[in-house]
PDB file of N, CA, C and O in Angstrom:
ATOM      1  N   MET A   1      96.645  71.102  74.830  1.00  0.00           N
ATOM      2  CA  MET A   1      96.199  71.936  76.192  1.00  0.00           C
ATOM      3  C   MET A   1      97.146  70.755  77.246  1.00  0.00           C
ATOM      4  O   MET A   1      97.693  69.652  77.227  1.00  0.00           O
ATOM      5  N   PHE A   2      96.838  71.969  78.138  1.00  0.00           N
ATOM      6  CA  PHE A   2      97.582  71.150  79.564  1.00  0.00           C
ATOM      7  C   PHE A   2      96.937  71.769  80.754  1.00  0.00           C
ATOM      8  O   PHE A   2      96.045  72.593  80.957  1.00  0.00           O
ATOM      9  N   LYS A   3      97.805  70.989  81.504  1.00  0.00           N
ATOM     10  CA  LYS A   3      96.189  71.101  83.078  1.00  0.00           C
ATOM     11  C   LYS A   3      97.617  72.168  84.156  1.00  0.00           C
ATOM     12  O   LYS A   3      98.792  71.931  83.879  1.00  0.00           O
ATOM     13  N   ILE A   4      97.342  73.088  85.121  1.00  0.00           N
ATOM     14  CA  ILE A   4      97.776  73.508  86.544  1.00  0.00           C
ATOM     15  C   ILE A   4      96.782  73.224  87.039  1.00  0.00           C
ATOM     16  O   ILE A   4      95.605  73.246  86.678  1.00  0.00           O
ATOM     17  N   THR A   5      97.587  72.786  88.404  1.00  0.00           N
ATOM     18  CA  THR A   5      96.934  72.382  89.608  1.00  0.00           C
ATOM     19  C   THR A   5      97.306  73.259  91.265  1.00  0.00           C
ATOM     20  O   THR A   5      98.010  73.049  92.253  1.00  0.00           O
ATOM     21  N   PHE A   6      96.726  73.888  90.974  1.00  0.00           N
ATOM     22  CA  PHE A   6      97.173  74.350  92.667  1.00  0.00           C
ATOM     23  C   PHE A   6      96.080  74.104  93.902  1.00  0.00           C
ATOM     24  O   PHE A   6      94.902  74.451  93.989  1.00  0.00           O
ATOM     25  N   GLN A   7      96.961  73.344  94.851  1.00  0.00           N
ATOM     26  CA  GLN A   7      96.718  72.366  96.321  1.00  0.00           C
ATOM     27  C   GLN A   7      97.130  73.786  96.870  1.00  0.00           C
ATOM     28  O   GLN A   7      98.039  74.598  96.698  1.00  0.00           O
ATOM     29  N   SER A   8      95.642  73.618  97.844  1.00  0.00           N
ATOM     30  CA  SER A   8      95.368  74.132  99.143  1.00  0.00           C
ATOM     31  C   SER A   8      94.866  73.957 100.211  1.00  0.00           C
ATOM     32  O   SER A   8      95.597  73.194 100.842  1.00  0.00           O
ATOM     33  N   LYS A   9      93.293  74.481 101.263  1.00  0.00           N
ATOM     34  CA  LYS A   9      92.863  73.324 101.439  1.00  0.00           C
ATOM     35  C   LYS A   9      92.724  72.679  99.997  1.00  0.00           C
ATOM     36  O   LYS A   9      93.490  71.844  99.517  1.00  0.00           O
ATOM     37  N   THR A  10      91.544  73.252  99.367  1.00  0.00           N
ATOM     38  CA  THR A  10      91.373  72.683  98.563  1.00  0.00           C
ATOM     39  C   THR A  10      92.138  72.328  97.531  1.00  0.00           C
ATOM     40  O   THR A  10      93.346  72.565  97.516  1.00  0.00           O
ATOM     41  N   THR A  11      91.308  71.528  96.254  1.00  0.00           N
ATOM     42  CA  THR A  11      92.102  71.215  94.606  1.00  0.00           C
ATOM     43  C   THR A  11      91.412  71.808  93.949  1.00  0.00           C
ATOM     44  O   THR A  11      90.182  71.787  94.006  1.00  0.00           O
ATOM     45  N   HIS A  12      92.351  72.693  92.913  1.00  0.00           N
ATOM     46  CA  HIS A  12      91.937  73.625  91.692  1.00  0.00           C
ATOM     47  C   HIS A  12      92.944  73.365  90.655  1.00  0.00           C
ATOM     48  O   HIS A  12      94.146  73.624  90.707  1.00  0.00           O
ATOM     49  N   GLU A  13      92.104  72.672  89.454  1.00  0.00           N
ATOM     50  CA  GLU A  13      93.087  72.158  88.457  1.00  0.00           C
ATOM     51  C   GLU A  13      92.089  73.483  86.768  1.00  0.00           C
ATOM     52  O   GLU A  13      90.965  73.800  86.379  1.00  0.00           O
ATOM     53  N   VAL A  14      93.105  73.650  86.535  1.00  0.00           N
ATOM     54  CA  VAL A  14      93.221  74.854  85.425  1.00  0.00           C
ATOM     55  C   VAL A  14      93.592  74.277  83.856  1.00  0.00           C
ATOM     56  O   VAL A  14      94.687  74.229  83.296  1.00  0.00           O
ATOM     57  N   GLU A  15      92.339  73.892  83.410  1.00  0.00           N
ATOM     58  CA  GLU A  15      93.130  73.654  81.287  1.00  0.00           C
ATOM     59  C   GLU A  15      93.323  74.496  80.921  1.00  0.00           C
ATOM     60  O   GLU A  15      92.476  75.387  80.975  1.00  0.00           O
ATOM     61  N   VAL A  16      94.609  74.707  80.309  1.00  0.00           N
ATOM     62  CA  VAL A  16      94.496  76.201  79.555  1.00  0.00           C
ATOM     63  C   VAL A  16      95.259  75.398  78.375  1.00  0.00           C
ATOM     64  O   VAL A  16      95.717  74.255  78.386  1.00  0.00           O
ATOM     65  N   ASP A  17      95.241  76.499  77.223  1.00  0.00           N
ATOM     66  CA  ASP A  17      96.054  75.620  75.620  1.00  0.00           C
ATOM     67  C   ASP A  17      96.257  76.871  75.551  1.00  0.00           C
ATOM     68  O   ASP A  17      95.174  77.299  75.151  1.00  0.00           O
ATOM     69  N   GLN A  18      96.943  77.739  75.681  1.00  0.00           N
ATOM     70  CA  GLN A  18      98.405  78.649  75.696  1.00  0.00           C
ATOM     71  C   GLN A  18      99.498  79.113  76.995  1.00  0.00           C
ATOM     72  O   GLN A  18      99.188  79.369  78.158  1.00  0.00           O
ATOM     73  N   GLU A  19     100.997  79.124  76.305  1.00  0.00           N
ATOM     74  CA  GLU A  19     101.703  78.740  77.986  1.00  0.00           C
ATOM     75  C   GLU A  19     100.792  80.770  78.304  1.00  0.00           C
ATOM     76  O   GLU A  19     100.291  81.593  77.537  1.00  0.00           O
ATOM     77  N   THR A  20     100.977  80.737  79.442  1.00  0.00           N
ATOM     78  CA  THR A  20     100.634  81.486  80.794  1.00  0.00           C
ATOM     79  C   THR A  20     101.292  82.084  81.864  1.00  0.00           C
ATOM     80  O   THR A  20     102.436  82.496  81.672  1.00  0.00           O
ATOM     81  N   THR A  21     100.762  82.207  82.983  1.00  0.00           N
ATOM     82  CA  THR A  21     101.633  82.549  83.570  1.00  0.00           C
ATOM     83  C   THR A  21     100.584  81.987  84.717  1.00  0.00           C
ATOM     84  O   THR A  21      99.410  81.800  84.397  1.00  0.00           O
ATOM     85  N   LEU A  22     101.250  81.602  86.679  1.00  0.00           N
ATOM     86  CA  LEU A  22     100.491  80.958  87.659  1.00  0.00           C
ATOM     87  C   LEU A  22      99.129  81.452  88.157  1.00  0.00           C
ATOM     88  O   LEU A  22      98.186  80.748  88.517  1.00  0.00           O
ATOM     89  N   LEU A  23      99.211  83.132  88.100  1.00  0.00           N
ATOM     90  CA  LEU A  23      98.766  83.858  88.824  1.00  0.00           C
ATOM     91  C   LEU A  23      97.423  83.847  87.440  1.00  0.00           C
ATOM     92  O   LEU A  23      96.221  83.901  87.701  1.00  0.00           O
ATOM     93  N   ALA A  24      97.804  83.792  86.483  1.00  0.00           N
ATOM     94  CA  ALA A  24      96.661  84.225  85.028  1.00  0.00           C
ATOM     95  C   ALA A  24      95.705  82.953  85.761  1.00  0.00           C
ATOM     96  O   ALA A  24      94.733  83.100  86.503  1.00  0.00           O
ATOM     97  N   ALA A  25      96.222  81.899  85.369  1.00  0.00           N
ATOM     98  CA  ALA A  25      95.621  80.321  85.435  1.00  0.00           C
ATOM     99  C   ALA A  25      95.165  79.736  86.909  1.00  0.00           C
ATOM    100  O   ALA A  25      94.702  78.622  87.153  1.00  0.00           O
ATOM    101  N   ALA A  26      95.427  80.787  87.788  1.00  0.00           N
ATOM    102  CA  ALA A  26      94.721  80.256  89.647  1.00  0.00           C
ATOM    103  C   ALA A  26      93.717  81.454  89.574  1.00  0.00           C
ATOM    104  O   ALA A  26      92.995  81.434  90.571  1.00  0.00           O
ATOM    105  N   ALA A  27      93.362  82.727  88.536  1.00  0.00           N
ATOM    106  CA  ALA A  27      92.453  83.351  88.820  1.00  0.00           C
ATOM    107  C   ALA A  27      91.791  82.884  87.637  1.00  0.00           C
ATOM    108  O   ALA A  27      91.007  83.770  87.295  1.00  0.00           O
ATOM    109  N   LYS A  28      91.761  82.345  87.201  1.00  0.00           N
ATOM    110  CA  LYS A  28      91.027  81.632  85.627  1.00  0.00           C
ATOM    111  C   LYS A  28      89.807  80.297  86.956  1.00  0.00           C
ATOM    112  O   LYS A  28      88.704  80.583  87.421  1.00  0.00           O
ATOM    113  N   GLY A  29      90.472  79.187  87.139  1.00  0.00           N
ATOM    114  CA  GLY A  29      90.103  78.553  87.892  1.00  0.00           C
ATOM    115  C   GLY A  29      89.935  79.353  89.296  1.00  0.00           C
ATOM    116  O   GLY A  29      90.873  79.023  90.022  1.00  0.00           O
ATOM    117  N   GLY A  30      89.486  79.842  89.634  1.00  0.00           N
ATOM    118  CA  GLY A  30      89.169  80.326  90.766  1.00  0.00           C
ATOM    119  C   GLY A  30      89.956  79.628  92.257  1.00  0.00           C
ATOM    120  O   GLY A  30      89.279  79.184  93.184  1.00  0.00           O
ATOM    121  N   ALA A  31      92.042  79.642  92.265  1.00  0.00           N
ATOM    122  CA  ALA A  31      92.558  79.344  93.210  1.00  0.00           C
ATOM    123  C   ALA A  31      92.571  80.482  94.395  1.00  0.00           C
ATOM    124  O   ALA A  31      92.622  80.181  95.587  1.00  0.00           O
ATOM    125  N   GLY A  32      92.508  82.076  93.816  1.00  0.00           N
ATOM    126  CA  GLY A  32      92.517  82.391  95.105  1.00  0.00           C
ATOM    127  C   GLY A  32      93.640  83.270  95.793  1.00  0.00           C
ATOM    128  O   GLY A  32      93.693  83.773  96.916  1.00  0.00           O
ATOM    129  N   LEU A  33      94.623  83.277  94.597  1.00  0.00           N
ATOM    130  CA  LEU A  33      95.490  83.247  94.777  1.00  0.00           C
ATOM    131  C   LEU A  33      96.237  84.971  95.069  1.00  0.00           C
ATOM    132  O   LEU A  33      96.130  85.724  94.101  1.00  0.00           O
ATOM    133  N   ASN A  34      97.150  85.713  96.692  1.00  0.00           N
ATOM    134  CA  ASN A  34      96.814  86.505  96.729  1.00  0.00           C
ATOM    135  C   ASN A  34      97.466  87.417  95.416  1.00  0.00           C
ATOM    136  O   ASN A  34      97.467  86.741  94.387  1.00  0.00           O
ATOM    137  N   HIS A  35      97.952  88.640  95.256  1.00  0.00           N
ATOM    138  CA  HIS A  35      98.868  89.519  94.382  1.00  0.00           C
ATOM    139  C   HIS A  35      98.433  91.280  94.783  1.00  0.00           C
ATOM    140  O   HIS A  35      97.603  91.870  94.091  1.00  0.00           O
ATOM    141  N   ARG A  36      99.140  91.974  96.002  1.00  0.00           N
ATOM    142  CA  ARG A  36      98.975  92.868  95.663  1.00  0.00           C
ATOM    143  C   ARG A  36      99.951  94.348  94.862  1.00  0.00           C
ATOM    144  O   ARG A  36      99.941  95.559  95.081  1.00  0.00           O
ATOM    145  N   CYS A  37     100.636  93.552  93.986  1.00  0.00           N
ATOM    146  CA  CYS A  37     101.025  94.623  93.964  1.00  0.00           C
ATOM    147  C   CYS A  37     100.713  94.426  92.058  1.00  0.00           C
ATOM    148  O   CYS A  37     101.483  94.882  91.213  1.00  0.00           O
ATOM    149  N   GLY A  38      99.258  93.553  91.698  1.00  0.00           N
ATOM    150  CA  GLY A  38      98.852  93.372  90.435  1.00  0.00           C
ATOM    151  C   GLY A  38      99.493  92.654  89.506  1.00  0.00           C
ATOM    152  O   GLY A  38      99.054  92.790  88.364  1.00  0.00           O
ATOM    153  N   GLY A  39     100.554  91.807  89.678  1.00  0.00           N
ATOM    154  CA  GLY A  39     100.975  90.607  88.974  1.00  0.00           C
ATOM    155  C   GLY A  39     102.902  91.728  88.350  1.00  0.00           C
ATOM    156  O   GLY A  39     103.515  91.875  87.292  1.00  0.00           O
ATOM    157  N   HIS A  40     103.048  92.129  89.598  1.00  0.00           N
ATOM    158  CA  HIS A  40     104.920  93.127  88.541  1.00  0.00           C
ATOM    159  C   HIS A  40     106.012  93.290  89.103  1.00  0.00           C
ATOM    160  O   HIS A  40     106.875  94.166  89.049  1.00  0.00           O
ATOM    161  N   ALA A  41     105.782  91.517  90.145  1.00  0.00           N
ATOM    162  CA  ALA A  41     106.958  91.056  90.892  1.00  0.00           C
ATOM    163  C   ALA A  41     108.072  92.005  91.953  1.00  0.00           C
ATOM    164  O   ALA A  41     109.282  92.191  92.074  1.00  0.00           O
ATOM    165  N   ARG A  42     106.485  92.535  92.743  1.00  0.00           N
ATOM    166  CA  ARG A  42     106.936  93.995  93.699  1.00  0.00           C
ATOM    167  C   ARG A  42     106.820  93.499  94.808  1.00  0.00           C
ATOM    168  O   ARG A  42     107.398  93.956  95.794  1.00  0.00           O
ATOM    169  N   CYS A  43     105.755  92.087  94.839  1.00  0.00           N
ATOM    170  CA  CYS A  43     105.340  92.398  97.037  1.00  0.00           C
ATOM    171  C   CYS A  43     105.045  91.020  97.321  1.00  0.00           C
ATOM    172  O   CYS A  43     104.407  90.688  98.320  1.00  0.00           O
ATOM    173  N   GLY A  44     105.783  89.683  95.921  1.00  0.00           N
ATOM    174  CA  GLY A  44     106.061  88.692  96.795  1.00  0.00           C
ATOM    175  C   GLY A  44     104.770  88.309  97.175  1.00  0.00           C
ATOM    176  O   GLY A  44     104.884  87.858  98.314  1.00  0.00           O
ATOM    177  N   THR A  45     103.536  88.249  96.800  1.00  0.00           N
ATOM    178  CA  THR A  45     102.636  87.673  97.767  1.00  0.00           C
ATOM    179  C   THR A  45     102.140  86.279  97.228  1.00  0.00           C
ATOM    180  O   THR A  45     101.620  85.278  97.720  1.00  0.00           O
ATOM    181  N   CYS A  46     102.555  86.703  95.957  1.00  0.00           N
ATOM    182  CA  CYS A  46     101.805  85.402  94.620  1.00  0.00           C
ATOM    183  C   CYS A  46     102.464  84.152  94.716  1.00  0.00           C
ATOM    184  O   CYS A  46     102.231  83.151  94.037  1.00  0.00           O
ATOM    185  N   LYS A  47     103.557  84.331  95.882  1.00  0.00           N
ATOM    186  CA  LYS A  47     104.195  82.902  95.760  1.00  0.00           C
ATOM    187  C   LYS A  47     103.965  82.055  96.298  1.00  0.00           C
ATOM    188  O   LYS A  47     103.582  82.083  97.467  1.00  0.00           O
ATOM    189  N   VAL A  48     104.175  80.697  95.399  1.00  0.00           N
ATOM    190  CA  VAL A  48     103.897  79.644  95.582  1.00  0.00           C
ATOM    191  C   VAL A  48     104.788  78.331  96.018  1.00  0.00           C
ATOM    192  O   VAL A  48     105.860  78.855  96.321  1.00  0.00           O
ATOM    193  N   GLU A  49     104.944  76.871  96.223  1.00  0.00           N
ATOM    194  CA  GLU A  49     105.767  76.368  95.779  1.00  0.00           C
ATOM    195  C   GLU A  49     105.858  75.495  94.667  1.00  0.00           C
ATOM    196  O   GLU A  49     105.409  74.534  95.292  1.00  0.00           O
ATOM    197  N   VAL A  50     106.032  75.102  93.717  1.00  0.00           N
ATOM    198  CA  VAL A  50     105.871  74.036  92.974  1.00  0.00           C
ATOM    199  C   VAL A  50     106.399  72.870  93.282  1.00  0.00           C
ATOM    200  O   VAL A  50     107.623  72.775  93.375  1.00  0.00           O
ATOM    201  N   LEU A  51     105.684  71.930  93.465  1.00  0.00           N
ATOM    202  CA  LEU A  51     105.985  70.513  93.345  1.00  0.00           C
ATOM    203  C   LEU A  51     106.082  69.717  92.045  1.00  0.00           C
ATOM    204  O   LEU A  51     107.224  69.338  91.790  1.00  0.00           O
ATOM    205  N   GLU A  52     105.573  69.536  91.574  1.00  0.00           N
ATOM    206  CA  GLU A  52     105.634  68.931  90.247  1.00  0.00           C
ATOM    207  C   GLU A  52     106.026  69.713  89.040  1.00  0.00           C
ATOM    208  O   GLU A  52     106.331  70.874  89.312  1.00  0.00           O
ATOM    209  N   GLY A  53     106.087  69.456  88.029  1.00  0.00           N
ATOM    210  CA  GLY A  53     106.635  70.374  86.348  1.00  0.00           C
ATOM    211  C   GLY A  53     107.369  71.842  86.616  1.00  0.00           C
ATOM    212  O   GLY A  53     107.023  72.840  85.984  1.00  0.00           O
ATOM    213  N   ALA A  54     108.256  71.864  87.462  1.00  0.00           N
ATOM    214  CA  ALA A  54     109.201  73.019  87.077  1.00  0.00           C
ATOM    215  C   ALA A  54     109.954  73.184  85.553  1.00  0.00           C
ATOM    216  O   ALA A  54     110.634  74.111  85.114  1.00  0.00           O
ATOM    217  N   GLU A  55     109.703  72.394  85.175  1.00  0.00           N
ATOM    218  CA  GLU A  55     110.782  72.042  83.667  1.00  0.00           C
ATOM    219  C   GLU A  55     109.939  72.719  82.946  1.00  0.00           C
ATOM    220  O   GLU A  55     110.572  73.522  82.260  1.00  0.00           O
ATOM    221  N   HIS A  56     108.503  72.805  82.714  1.00  0.00           N
ATOM    222  CA  HIS A  56     107.120  73.424  82.584  1.00  0.00           C
ATOM    223  C   HIS A  56     107.581  74.358  82.580  1.00  0.00           C
ATOM    224  O   HIS A  56     107.678  74.439  81.356  1.00  0.00           O
ATOM    225  N   LEU A  57     108.111  75.467  83.013  1.00  0.00           N
ATOM    226  CA  LEU A  57     108.231  77.324  83.822  1.00  0.00           C
ATOM    227  C   LEU A  57     109.620  78.063  83.021  1.00  0.00           C
ATOM    228  O   LEU A  57     110.844  77.987  82.911  1.00  0.00           O
ATOM    229  N   SER A  58     109.213  78.319  82.869  1.00  0.00           N
ATOM    230  CA  SER A  58     110.026  80.371  82.081  1.00  0.00           C
ATOM    231  C   SER A  58     111.254  80.494  84.022  1.00  0.00           C
ATOM    232  O   SER A  58     111.154  80.430  85.247  1.00  0.00           O
ATOM    233  N   GLU A  59     112.385  80.727  82.714  1.00  0.00           N
ATOM    234  CA  GLU A  59     113.619  81.227  83.576  1.00  0.00           C
ATOM    235  C   GLU A  59     112.917  82.133  84.990  1.00  0.00           C
ATOM    236  O   GLU A  59     111.755  82.486  85.189  1.00  0.00           O
ATOM    237  N   MET A  60     113.838  82.266  85.605  1.00  0.00           N
ATOM    238  CA  MET A  60     113.636  83.065  86.600  1.00  0.00           C
ATOM    239  C   MET A  60     114.656  84.648  86.165  1.00  0.00           C
ATOM    240  O   MET A  60     115.798  84.973  85.840  1.00  0.00           O
ATOM    241  N   GLY A  61     113.676  85.081  86.363  1.00  0.00           N
ATOM    242  CA  GLY A  61     113.771  87.028  85.824  1.00  0.00           C
ATOM    243  C   GLY A  61     114.115  87.398  86.936  1.00  0.00           C
ATOM    244  O   GLY A  61     113.585  86.832  87.892  1.00  0.00           O
ATOM    245  N   THR A  62     115.375  88.752  87.254  1.00  0.00           N
ATOM    246  CA  THR A  62     115.926  89.665  87.848  1.00  0.00           C
ATOM    247  C   THR A  62     114.888  90.047  88.920  1.00  0.00           C
ATOM    248  O   THR A  62     115.231  89.883  90.091  1.00  0.00           O
ATOM    249  N   ALA A  63     114.218  90.314  88.780  1.00  0.00           N
ATOM    250  CA  ALA A  63     113.117  91.081  89.077  1.00  0.00           C
ATOM    251  C   ALA A  63     112.113  90.017  90.243  1.00  0.00           C
ATOM    252  O   ALA A  63     111.524  90.167  91.313  1.00  0.00           O
ATOM    253  N   GLU A  64     112.413  88.755  89.109  1.00  0.00           N
ATOM    254  CA  GLU A  64     111.678  87.757  90.689  1.00  0.00           C
ATOM    255  C   GLU A  64     112.924  87.141  91.484  1.00  0.00           C
ATOM    256  O   GLU A  64     112.950  86.920  92.695  1.00  0.00           O
ATOM    257  N   GLY A  65     113.605  86.987  90.875  1.00  0.00           N
ATOM    258  CA  GLY A  65     115.679  86.615  91.745  1.00  0.00           C
ATOM    259  C   GLY A  65     115.085  87.544  92.609  1.00  0.00           C
ATOM    260  O   GLY A  65     114.503  87.083  93.591  1.00  0.00           O
ATOM    261  N   ARG A  66     115.110  88.647  92.460  1.00  0.00           N
ATOM    262  CA  ARG A  66     115.466  89.853  93.729  1.00  0.00           C
ATOM    263  C   ARG A  66     114.979  90.146  95.016  1.00  0.00           C
ATOM    264  O   ARG A  66     115.492  90.521  96.070  1.00  0.00           O
ATOM    265  N   ILE A  67     113.230  89.722  94.427  1.00  0.00           N
ATOM    266  CA  ILE A  67     112.278  89.479  95.186  1.00  0.00           C
ATOM    267  C   ILE A  67     112.412  87.994  96.354  1.00  0.00           C
ATOM    268  O   ILE A  67     112.409  87.792  97.568  1.00  0.00           O
ATOM    269  N   LEU A  68     112.493  87.407  95.400  1.00  0.00           N
ATOM    270  CA  LEU A  68     112.442  86.022  96.513  1.00  0.00           C
ATOM    271  C   LEU A  68     113.599  85.820  97.401  1.00  0.00           C
ATOM    272  O   LEU A  68     113.465  85.371  98.539  1.00  0.00           O
ATOM    273  N   LYS A  69     114.831  86.176  96.847  1.00  0.00           N
ATOM    274  CA  LYS A  69     116.059  86.359  97.707  1.00  0.00           C
ATOM    275  C   LYS A  69     115.464  87.086  98.936  1.00  0.00           C
ATOM    276  O   LYS A  69     115.967  86.597  99.948  1.00  0.00           O
ATOM    277  N   VAL A  70     114.619  88.027  99.220  1.00  0.00           N
ATOM    278  CA  VAL A  70     114.849  89.503 100.284  1.00  0.00           C
ATOM    279  C   VAL A  70     113.853  88.500 101.129  1.00  0.00           C
ATOM    280  O   VAL A  70     114.106  88.300 102.317  1.00  0.00           O
ATOM    281  N   MET A  71     112.678  87.851 100.485  1.00  0.00           N
ATOM    282  CA  MET A  71     112.106  86.961 100.913  1.00  0.00           C
ATOM    283  C   MET A  71     112.851  85.860 102.092  1.00  0.00           C
ATOM    284  O   MET A  71     112.756  85.828 103.319  1.00  0.00           O
ATOM    285  N   LYS A  72     113.413  85.230 101.383  1.00  0.00           N
ATOM    286  CA  LYS A  72     114.873  84.136 101.607  1.00  0.00           C
ATOM    287  C   LYS A  72     113.937  82.484 101.273  1.00  0.00           C
ATOM    288  O   LYS A  72     113.887  81.397 101.849  1.00  0.00           O
ATOM    289  N   ALA A  73     113.428  82.963 100.270  1.00  0.00           N
ATOM    290  CA  ALA A  73     112.479  81.370  99.403  1.00  0.00           C
ATOM    291  C   ALA A  73     112.997  80.362  99.369  1.00  0.00           C
ATOM    292  O   ALA A  73     114.205  80.525  99.542  1.00  0.00           O
ATOM    293  N   ALA A  74     112.685  79.148  99.207  1.00  0.00           N
ATOM    294  CA  ALA A  74     113.248  78.089  99.220  1.00  0.00           C
ATOM    295  C   ALA A  74     113.155  77.927  97.529  1.00  0.00           C
ATOM    296  O   ALA A  74     112.292  78.417  96.801  1.00  0.00           O
ATOM    297  N   PRO A  75     114.388  77.032  97.110  1.00  0.00           N
ATOM    298  CA  PRO A  75     114.650  77.049  95.575  1.00  0.00           C
ATOM    299  C   PRO A  75     113.120  76.459  94.910  1.00  0.00           C
ATOM    300  O   PRO A  75     112.410  76.652  93.923  1.00  0.00           O
ATOM    301  N   GLU A  76     113.135  75.980  95.621  1.00  0.00           N
ATOM    302  CA  GLU A  76     111.586  75.302  94.463  1.00  0.00           C
ATOM    303  C   GLU A  76     109.956  76.519  94.479  1.00  0.00           C
ATOM    304  O   GLU A  76     108.862  76.294  93.961  1.00  0.00           O
ATOM    305  N   GLN A  77     110.426  77.808  95.309  1.00  0.00           N
ATOM    306  CA  GLN A  77     109.343  78.481  95.191  1.00  0.00           C
ATOM    307  C   GLN A  77     109.674  79.719  94.220  1.00  0.00           C
ATOM    308  O   GLN A  77     110.774  80.257  94.094  1.00  0.00           O
ATOM    309  N   ARG A  78     108.609  80.016  93.633  1.00  0.00           N
ATOM    310  CA  ARG A  78     108.476  81.332  92.032  1.00  0.00           C
ATOM    311  C   ARG A  78     107.532  82.626  92.759  1.00  0.00           C
ATOM    312  O   ARG A  78     106.740  82.648  93.702  1.00  0.00           O
ATOM    313  N   LEU A  79     107.849  83.260  92.180  1.00  0.00           N
ATOM    314  CA  LEU A  79     105.911  84.336  92.109  1.00  0.00           C
ATOM    315  C   LEU A  79     104.981  83.786  90.576  1.00  0.00           C
ATOM    316  O   LEU A  79     105.293  83.598  89.400  1.00  0.00           O
ATOM    317  N   ALA A  80     104.223  83.721  91.065  1.00  0.00           N
ATOM    318  CA  ALA A  80     103.098  83.171  90.218  1.00  0.00           C
ATOM    319  C   ALA A  80     103.229  84.145  88.612  1.00  0.00           C
ATOM    320  O   ALA A  80     103.294  83.895  87.409  1.00  0.00           O
ATOM    321  N   CYS A  81     103.216  85.439  89.579  1.00  0.00           N
ATOM    322  CA  CYS A  81     102.849  86.645  87.996  1.00  0.00           C
ATOM    323  C   CYS A  81     104.285  86.781  87.138  1.00  0.00           C
ATOM    324  O   CYS A  81     104.517  87.642  86.290  1.00  0.00           O
ATOM    325  N   GLN A  82     105.128  85.784  87.546  1.00  0.00           N
ATOM    326  CA  GLN A  82     106.527  86.004  86.896  1.00  0.00           C
ATOM    327  C   GLN A  82     106.472  84.350  86.561  1.00  0.00           C
ATOM    328  O   GLN A  82     107.357  84.401  85.707  1.00  0.00           O
ATOM    329  N   ALA A  83     106.230  83.416  86.580  1.00  0.00           N
ATOM    330  CA  ALA A  83     106.284  82.126  86.462  1.00  0.00           C
ATOM    331  C   ALA A  83     105.664  81.657  85.338  1.00  0.00           C
ATOM    332  O   ALA A  83     104.744  80.972  85.786  1.00  0.00           O
ATOM    333  N   TRP A  84     105.629  81.626  84.402  1.00  0.00           N
ATOM    334  CA  TRP A  84     104.807  80.942  83.447  1.00  0.00           C
ATOM    335  C   TRP A  84     104.789  79.763  82.627  1.00  0.00           C
ATOM    336  O   TRP A  84     105.767  79.444  81.951  1.00  0.00           O
ATOM    337  N   ALA A  85     103.521  78.973  82.660  1.00  0.00           N
ATOM    338  CA  ALA A  85     103.660  77.656  82.182  1.00  0.00           C
ATOM    339  C   ALA A  85     103.655  77.078  80.989  1.00  0.00           C
ATOM    340  O   ALA A  85     102.746  77.538  80.298  1.00  0.00           O
ATOM    341  N   THR A  86     104.273  76.281  80.464  1.00  0.00           N
ATOM    342  CA  THR A  86     104.063  76.350  78.844  1.00  0.00           C
ATOM    343  C   THR A  86     103.464  74.679  79.113  1.00  0.00           C
ATOM    344  O   THR A  86     103.188  73.939  78.169  1.00  0.00           O
ATOM    345  N   GLY A  87     103.327  74.261  80.600  1.00  0.00           N
ATOM    346  CA  GLY A  87     102.831  72.447  79.885  1.00  0.00           C
ATOM    347  C   GLY A  87     102.654  72.154  81.798  1.00  0.00           C
ATOM    348  O   GLY A  87     102.972  73.032  82.600  1.00  0.00           O
ATOM    349  N   ASP A  88     102.084  70.739  82.245  1.00  0.00           N
ATOM    350  CA  ASP A  88     101.529  70.529  83.517  1.00  0.00           C
ATOM    351  C   ASP A  88     102.581  71.044  84.597  1.00  0.00           C
ATOM    352  O   ASP A  88     103.799  71.164  84.464  1.00  0.00           O
ATOM    353  N   VAL A  89     101.709  71.339  85.800  1.00  0.00           N
ATOM    354  CA  VAL A  89     102.495  72.693  86.622  1.00  0.00           C
ATOM    355  C   VAL A  89     101.614  72.329  88.292  1.00  0.00           C
ATOM    356  O   VAL A  89     100.807  73.146  88.734  1.00  0.00           O
ATOM    357  N   CYS A  90     101.864  71.317  88.874  1.00  0.00           N
ATOM    358  CA  CYS A  90     101.283  71.079  90.483  1.00  0.00           C
ATOM    359  C   CYS A  90     102.057  72.093  91.170  1.00  0.00           C
ATOM    360  O   CYS A  90     103.283  72.058  91.278  1.00  0.00           O
ATOM    361  N   CYS A  91     101.075  73.270  91.766  1.00  0.00           N
ATOM    362  CA  CYS A  91     101.603  74.123  92.428  1.00  0.00           C
ATOM    363  C   CYS A  91     101.081  74.134  94.048  1.00  0.00           C
ATOM    364  O   CYS A  91      99.870  73.912  94.040  1.00  0.00           O
ATOM    365  N   LYS A  92     101.550  74.303  95.333  1.00  0.00           N
ATOM    366  CA  LYS A  92     100.609  74.727  96.544  1.00  0.00           C
ATOM    367  C   LYS A  92     101.219  76.240  96.953  1.00  0.00           C
ATOM    368  O   LYS A  92     102.228  76.936  96.836  1.00  0.00           O
ATOM    369  N   VAL A  93      99.607  76.233  97.625  1.00  0.00           N
ATOM    370  CA  VAL A  93      99.426  77.372  97.270  1.00  0.00           C
ATOM    371  C   VAL A  93      99.303  78.698  98.679  1.00  0.00           C
ATOM    372  O   VAL A  93      99.120  79.882  98.399  1.00  0.00           O
TER     373      VAL A  93
END
């Protein structure tokens, strides 16, 4: 079991027991994370800033890298629909 924390105006903590995307965890925990394209790495609306636990996220894939490059995202930013968590992660929405 591990915890994924989403910080915005309020903090949402979600406990999960298996590998999951940050987007799925946000939905489970009621964090209200936008995702216009349905989680297919096409729009970038689910971009989050990883504050802690980046080492517990999957490697960035080609589609995610392409979208983040177009968005001129910072190195600590990821698409929640493409980042799979395997341990504790904290991110800013």
